[in-house]
C-alpha positions in Angstrom: -6.7 -45.6 18.9 -9.8 -45.9 17.1 -11.6 -44.4 20.1 -9.7 -41.4 19.5 -10.3 -41.4 15.8 -14.3 -41.7 16.3 -14.1 -38.8 19.1 -12.0 -36.4 16.6 -14.1 -37.2 13.7 -17.4 -36.1 15.5 -15.8 -33.1 17.1 -14.1 -32.1 13.9 -17.2 -32.7 12.0 -19.0 -30.3 14.4 -16.1 -27.7 13.8 -16.4 -27.8 10.2 -20.3 -27.7 9.8 -20.4 -24.5 11.9 -17.6 -22.7 10.2 -18.9 -24.0 6.7 -21.6 -21.2 7.0 -23.1 -20.1 3.7 -20.7 -22.2 1.7 -22.8 -25.2 2.2 -25.9 -23.8 2.9 -27.9 -26.5 0.9 -26.9 -29.5 2.8 -25.7 -28.0 6.0 -29.0 -28.5 8.2 -28.9 -32.2 7.7 -25.2 -32.4 8.6 -25.7 -30.2 11.9 -28.7 -32.6 12.7 -26.3 -35.5 12.3 -23.7 -33.9 14.3 -25.8 -33.1 17.1 -26.8 -37.0 17.3 -23.3 -37.9 17.0 -22.4 -35.7 20.1 -25.3 -37.6 22.0 -23.8 -40.9 21.3 -20.3 -40.2 21.9 -20.4 -41.8 25.4 -22.4 -44.8 23.9 -19.6 -45.2 21.4 -16.8 -45.2 24.0 -18.4 -47.9 25.9 -19.3 -50.1 22.6 -15.5 -49.4 21.7 -14.2 -50.8 24.9 -16.3 -54.0 24.2 -14.9 -54.2 20.6 -11.3 -54.1 21.8 -11.7 -57.1 23.8 -13.5 -58.8 21.1 -10.4 -57.9 18.7 -8.0 -59.5 21.1 -9.9 -62.5 20.9 -10.1 -62.6 17.2 -6.3 -61.7 17.0 -5.4 -64.8 18.9 -7.9 -67.1 16.9 -6.3 -65.5 13.7 -2.7 -66.6 14.9 -3.6 -70.1 15.4 -5.4 -70.4 12.1 -2.5 -69.4 10.1 -0.7 -72.8 10.8 -3.8 -74.4 9.0 -3.7 -74.8 5.3 -7.5 -74.4 3.8 -8.6 -77.6 2.1 -8.9 -77.6 -1.8 -12.5 -76.1 -2.6 -13.0 -74.4 0.8 -14.5 -71.0 0.6 -11.9 -67.9 0.4 -11.6 -65.8 3.7 -14.2 -63.2 3.9 -13.0 -59.7 3.4 -13.9 -57.0 5.9 -17.0 -55.0 5.3 -16.5 -51.6 3.9 -17.6 -48.7 6.1 -21.3 -48.1 5.4 -22.4 -45.3 3.5 -22.9 -42.1 5.6 -20.5 -43.1 8.3 -18.8 -40.6 10.2 -15.6 -41.0 8.3 -17.2 -40.7 5.0 -19.2 -37.6 6.1 -16.2 -35.9 7.6 -14.4 -36.5 4.1 -17.1 -35.1 2.1 -17.0 -31.8 4.5 -13.3 -31.5 4.0 -13.6 -31.8 0.3 -16.3 -29.2 0.3 -14.1 -27.0 2.6 -11.1 -27.3 0.4 -13.1 -26.5 -2.9 -14.7 -23.4 -1.4 -13.2 -19.8 -1.9 -11.0 -18.5 0.9 -11.9 -15.6 2.5 -9.4 -13.3 4.4 -9.9 -10.3 6.5 -6.8 -8.5 7.5 -7.1 -5.6 10.1 -6.8 -2.6 8.2 -5.7 -4.4 4.7 -9.3 -4.7 3.4 -11.2 -8.1 2.3 -9.8 -10.7 0.3 -11.7 -13.4 -1.6 -9.5 -15.9 -3.3 -9.7 -19.5 -5.1 -8.7 -22.5 -3.3 -5.2 -22.7 -5.0 -4.8 -18.7 -4.5 -4.3 -18.2 -8.2 -7.1 -15.8 -8.4 -8.0 -13.3 -5.7 -10.0 -10.2 -5.6 -9.4 -7.4 -2.6 -11.5 -4.5 -1.5 -10.1 -2.2 0.7 -10.6 1.7 1.5 -9.0 4.6 3.4 -10.4 8.1 4.5 -8.5 11.2 6.0 -10.4 13.8 7.5 -8.3 17.0 8.3 -8.5 20.1 10.2 -6.6 23.4 9.3 -6.3 26.1 12.0 -4.4 29.2 10.6 -2.6 31.3 13.3 -1.1 33.8 10.7 -1.8 34.3 7.1 -5.2 34.3 7.5 -5.9 36.6 4.5 -5.8 33.9 2.1 -7.3 31.0 4.3 -10.0 29.9 6.5 -10.1 27.5 9.3 -11.9 24.5 8.1 -12.7 20.7 8.4 -12.5 18.9 5.2 -12.4 15.3 3.8 -8.8 15.4 2.5 -9.1 12.2 1.1 -11.7 9.0 0.3 -10.2 6.4 -1.7 -11.6 3.0 -2.4 -9.4 0.4 -3.7 -9.8 -2.8 -5.7 -7.0 -4.9 -6.6 -7.2 -8.4 -8.4 -4.6 -11.2 -9.3 -5.3 -13.5 -12.2 -2.8 -16.3 -11.7 0.9 -15.5 -10.5 1.5 -13.6 -13.9 -1.0 -10.8 -13.7 -2.5 -8.5 -11.3 -4.0 -4.9 -11.3 -5.0 -2.3 -9.4 -7.8 0.5 -9.5 -8.0 3.5 -7.0 -10.5 6.5 -6.9 -10.4 9.6 -4.9 -13.5 11.2 -3.9 -12.1 13.8 -1.4 -12.7 17.4 -1.5 -15.6 17.3 -3.8 -13.4 15.4 -6.4 -14.3 12.0 -8.3 -11.3 11.1 -10.3 -9.3 7.8 -10.9 -5.6 7.8 -9.3 -4.6 4.4 -10.2 -5.7 2.1 -13.0 -3.1 -0.2 -14.0 -2.2 -3.8 -14.7 1.0 -5.7 -14.0 2.6 -8.5 -16.0 5.2 -10.9 -14.3 6.5 -12.8 -17.1 9.4 -14.6 -14.9 6.9 -15.6 -12.1 7.5 -19.5 -12.9 11.4 -18.7 -12.6 11.8 -16.6 -9.6 11.1 -17.5 -5.8 9.9 -13.9 -5.4 6.9 -14.5 -7.8 8.4 -12.4 -10.6 9.4 -9.5 -8.8 12.8 -9.4 -10.5 11.1 -8.0 -13.8 7.7 -6.8 -14.3 5.8 -4.7 -16.7 3.3 -2.2 -15.6 0.7 -0.5 -18.0 -1.9 2.2 -17.1 -2.2 5.1 -14.9 0.3 5.0 -11.9 2.7 7.1 -9.6 6.1 8.0 -10.7 9.3 6.8 -9.1 10.5 10.8 -8.9 10.1 12.2 -5.5 10.7 10.0 -2.6 7.7 11.5 -0.4 5.6 11.3 -3.4 6.6 7.6 -3.8 5.6 6.9 -0.4 2.1 5.9 0.3 0.0 8.6 1.6 -1.5 6.4 4.4 2.2 5.8 5.8 3.5 9.5 5.8 4.5 10.8 9.4 3.3 14.0 8.5 -0.1 15.6 7.5 1.2 16.8 4.3 4.5 16.4 2.2 7.4 18.8 2.0 8.5 21.1 -0.8 10.2 18.8 -3.0 6.9 17.3 -4.0 6.0 20.4 -5.7 8.5 19.6 -8.3 7.3 16.1 -9.4 4.0 14.9 -10.8 1.5 13.1 -8.8 0.5 10.4 -11.7 1.2 9.7 -15.4 0.1 7.3 -18.1 2.6 4.9 -19.9 4.6 1.8 -19.5 6.9 0.9 -17.0 9.3 -1.9 -16.3 10.3 -2.5 -12.5 11.7 -5.1 -10.3 13.0 -5.9 -7.0 16.1 -8.4 -7.9 18.6 -9.8 -5.2 15.8 -10.3 -2.8 15.2 -6.5 -2.8 18.6 -5.2 -2.3 17.9 -3.1 -5.2 14.8 -1.5 -6.8 14.6 -0.2 -10.5 11.9 1.6 -12.3 12.2 2.8 -16.0 9.4 3.9 -18.2 8.0 5.8 -21.2 5.1 8.1 -20.2 3.0 11.0 -21.5 5.0 13.6 -19.4 3.0 15.6 -16.6 3.7 18.7 -15.2 4.7 19.4 -11.6 1.8 18.3 -9.3 -0.1 17.2 -12.1 -2.2 14.1 -12.7 -2.2 13.1 -16.3 -5.3 11.8 -17.7 -4.3 12.4 -21.4 -1.6 13.6 -23.6 -1.8 17.1 -25.3 1.1 16.5 -28.0 2.8 13.6 -29.4 6.1 13.9 -27.2 6.9 11.3 -24.2 9.0 11.5 -21.3 11.5 8.9 -20.2 11.4 8.0 -16.6 13.6 6.0 -14.2 15.0 5.4 -11.0 17.4 3.2 -9.1 17.5 2.5 -5.2 20.1 0.1 -3.4 20.2 -1.2 0.1 24.1 -2.0 0.1 23.9 -3.5 3.6 20.6 -5.1 3.9 22.0 -8.4 3.9 25.0 -8.1 6.2 25.5 -8.2 10.0 25.9 -4.5 10.1 22.7 -3.8 12.1 23.4 0.0 12.2 23.6 0.2 8.6 21.3 -2.7 7.5 18.4 0.0 7.1 20.3 2.5 4.8 19.0 3.0 1.1 20.7 5.2 -1.6 19.2 6.1 -4.9 18.4 8.6 -7.8 15.7 9.2 -10.3 14.8 11.4 -13.0 12.6 12.2 -16.2 13.3 13.7 -19.5 11.2 15.0 -22.3 10.3 17.6 -24.7 7.0 19.6 -24.8 5.3 22.5 -26.3 2.2 23.8 -24.9 -0.4 26.3 -26.2 -2.5 29.2 -24.3 -5.2 26.6 -23.9 -2.9 23.8 -22.6 0.3 25.7 -21.2 1.9 22.4 -20.2 3.1 24.2 -16.9 2.3 23.5 -13.0 -0.8 25.2 -11.8 0.8 26.0 -8.7 3.3 25.2 -5.9 1.6 24.8 -2.6 2.1 25.5 1.1 1.8 23.0 4.0 -1.8 24.1 4.2 -2.3 23.6 0.4 -2.5 27.2 -0.3 -0.7 28.4 -3.8 2.5 30.5 -3.2 3.9 30.5 -6.7 2.6 30.0 -10.3 3.6 31.2 -13.6 1.4 34.2 -14.1 3.2 37.4 -15.2 1.7 41.0 -15.5 1.4 40.3 -19.2 1.4 37.3 -21.6 0.6 33.5 -21.1 3.7 31.3 -20.4 4.1 28.1 -22.0 6.2 24.9 -22.2 8.6 25.3 -25.1 11.3 22.6 -25.3 13.3 20.4 -22.9 11.7 19.6 -19.6 14.0 17.3 -17.0 14.4 16.3 -13.4 17.0 14.9 -11.4 16.4 13.5 -8.0 19.0 11.9 -5.4 17.2 10.0 -2.6 18.0 8.5 0.9 16.4 6.6 3.5 17.6 5.2 6.6 15.9 3.3 9.5 17.4 1.9 12.7 15.5 0.8 15.5 12.4 3.2 16.1 14.1 6.0 14.2 13.5 6.6 10.3 15.1 9.5 8.6 15.0 10.4 4.9 16.0 13.1 2.4 15.8 14.0 -1.2 17.0 16.9 -3.6 15.1 17.7 -6.6 16.5 20.0 -9.5 14.1 20.6 -12.3 14.9 22.4 -15.5 12.2 23.5 -18.1 12.2 25.6 -21.3 9.5 28.3 -21.1 8.4 30.6 -23.7 6.4 34.1 -23.2 5.5 35.7 -26.3 9.2 35.9 -28.2 11.3 35.1 -25.3 12.4 31.4 -24.3 14.5 30.6 -21.3 15.7 27.4 -19.6 14.5 28.0 -15.8 15.6 25.7 -13.1 14.1 25.5 -9.8 15.4 23.3 -6.8 14.2 22.0 -3.7 15.4 19.7 -0.8 13.8 18.0 2.0 15.2 16.3 5.4 13.0 14.6 7.8 13.1 12.5 11.1 10.7 10.4 13.2 11.0 8.2 16.4 8.6 5.6 17.7 8.7 6.2 21.5 6.8 2.9 22.4 9.1 0.3 21.1 8.0 -0.4 17.7 10.4 -0.6 14.7 10.3 2.1 12.2 9.4 1.6 8.7 8.2 3.6 5.6 5.7 0.9 4.7 3.5 1.5 7.8 3.5 1.2 11.4 2.1 -1.7 13.4 1.7 -1.0 16.9 3.2 -3.9 19.4 -0.2 -3.4 21.4 -3.3 -2.1 19.8 -5.4 0.4 21.5 -7.2 -1.2 24.2 -7.6 0.7 27.6 -9.3 -2.0 29.4 -6.2 -4.1 29.2 -4.0 -0.9 29.7 -2.8 -0.6 26.1 -2.7 2.7 24.2 -1.3 1.8 20.7 1.8 3.4 19.3 3.4 7.0 19.8 5.8 8.8 17.4 7.2 12.1 17.0 8.5 13.8 13.9 10.0 16.7 12.4 10.9 18.0 9.0 12.8 21.0 7.1 12.4 21.8 3.3 13.1 24.3 1.0 12.1 25.4 -2.8 14.0 28.0 -4.7 12.6 29.7 -8.0 15.0 30.8 -10.6 15.8 34.3 -10.4 15.3 34.6 -14.4 11.5 33.6 -13.9 10.8 37.4 -12.7 9.2 39.5 -14.0 8.8 37.9 -17.5 7.4 34.6 -16.4 5.9 35.4 -13.0 4.7 38.6 -11.3 7.2 39.4 -8.4 4.5 41.3 -6.3 2.5 38.3 -6.1 4.7 35.4 -6.4 7.3 34.4 -4.1 10.7 33.4 -4.9 11.5 31.1 -2.2 9.7 29.1 0.4 11.1 27.7 3.6 9.1 25.3 5.7 9.7 23.5 9.0 7.0 21.2 10.3 7.1 19.5 13.9 4.5 16.6 14.9 3.2 13.8 16.4 1.4 10.7 15.5 -0.6 8.3 17.4 -1.2 4.6 15.8 -4.4 3.3 17.5 -4.0 0.0 15.6 -3.2 -0.7 11.8 -6.3 0.7 10.9 -6.8 3.9 12.7 -4.0 6.7 13.0 -4.0 10.3 14.3 -1.5 13.1 12.8 -1.0 16.5 14.6 1.3 18.8 13.0 2.3 22.4 13.5 3.9 24.0 10.2 5.4 27.3 9.7 6.5 28.5 6.2 8.4 31.8 5.4 8.8 33.3 2.0 11.2 35.4 0.1 9.1 38.0 -2.3 5.7 37.7 -3.3 4.4 41.3 -2.1 4.4 44.8 -3.7 7.6 47.0 -3.2 10.0 44.3 -2.9 8.6 43.1 0.3 8.1 39.4 1.2 4.5 37.6 1.6 3.7 37.4 5.2 4.6 33.8 6.9 2.2 31.1 7.2 1.6 29.4 10.5 -0.7 26.3 10.7 -2.2 23.7 12.9 -2.8 20.6 10.8 -4.5 17.6 12.3 -5.5 14.4 10.5 -7.8 11.4 11.5 -7.2 8.2 9.2 -9.4 5.4 9.1 -8.5 2.2 6.6 -10.1 -1.1 6.2 
């Protein structure tokens, strides 16, 4: 037993010394020298240990005989065994283990960044980033677009945890020549000490964040099955500033968000308010079969979200969308009439039913967005109601399980081992209709289309969790938007995206 202990101690000491790296830089050289000496003495120690075992047997027999003898009065007390000498293998090993347990923990996740945390995991800092390099090739509709390469997004992310009760996130975007903050918020989990899920049943978020309206918008851009989002995304904001309560009670069977925010127009990133009014926002999403034995339905999620507010714009800050975009990110509609400047002038609301479904390698989702907004141009004010819908499906051909939170290939790309990653096919239909009362008072019908239809087919290649290649063919057709009541020419585009994250 002791032989194994000495041998294991020597080897463990060697491993810990090698692994300690910079964390024990001050004392490490002495420790490594001693380990080298210990390795050289292992054979000698084993031989000596055999001799000690024999001596121990003799001492055991002697001690057994002596137990029957009562020491005489005044005789010296038995001598206690000597303590292990200072600097012994055992003590050195304990010193190394103590230093290791007190050192910061460093984790590197494949595609998930670098995390440095305290030994008790109560404080941590994570740094990660992702970039998306796109190419757009136009087969029709070239009059307003050019074939181009571009850095669509370049986003560094910093996340911090300050005990189980607090965490925060910062994310910037430097894509397409921009330099802007997208996420900047802190989360407070007041029930972290009561819930096994770490306070997930009720949390508060304050700052700039993504709103829960728009199913595709809510999904992380890194995990989309398509290069760009569909037409429903045109009717919801990108980011807003405010306060939001959220939670995942009953082990995630329900998700909820409810908040008070400045109020952002369609596709807008709100960086500050222009009036005193605020919007309420909320969503509930349920997974009714997630904890049942009904495998075919446990991946079903149903929900609805919405926003409501009152806003009045000005000529300098109209409070309206700057334009709705095609799959190639070209504007096909904006509130630009032949005369006047339309502005927000009253109620603004959105209603957004949502559906998600996964089973095996299949993922499907759909949503509908209906939006109403009071808009004025001069003395004329109307409530204009626009609506859009989207339906999509994707299927993994290589056996992975579908997820809306990202795909992890069963076998990462490694041609030398005959592994090629994961492959996925995907298709989507979407449509957006503009209120007929919009024309001509609030938009010029000879320049702005009243309807857009989109279909997209594509494929995705997941090399590993960090690298993904998207390839989409998108076709958009329009109603109106050209002189003489004619329709704007269709847009056909080949979209490719290379994504790298770490």
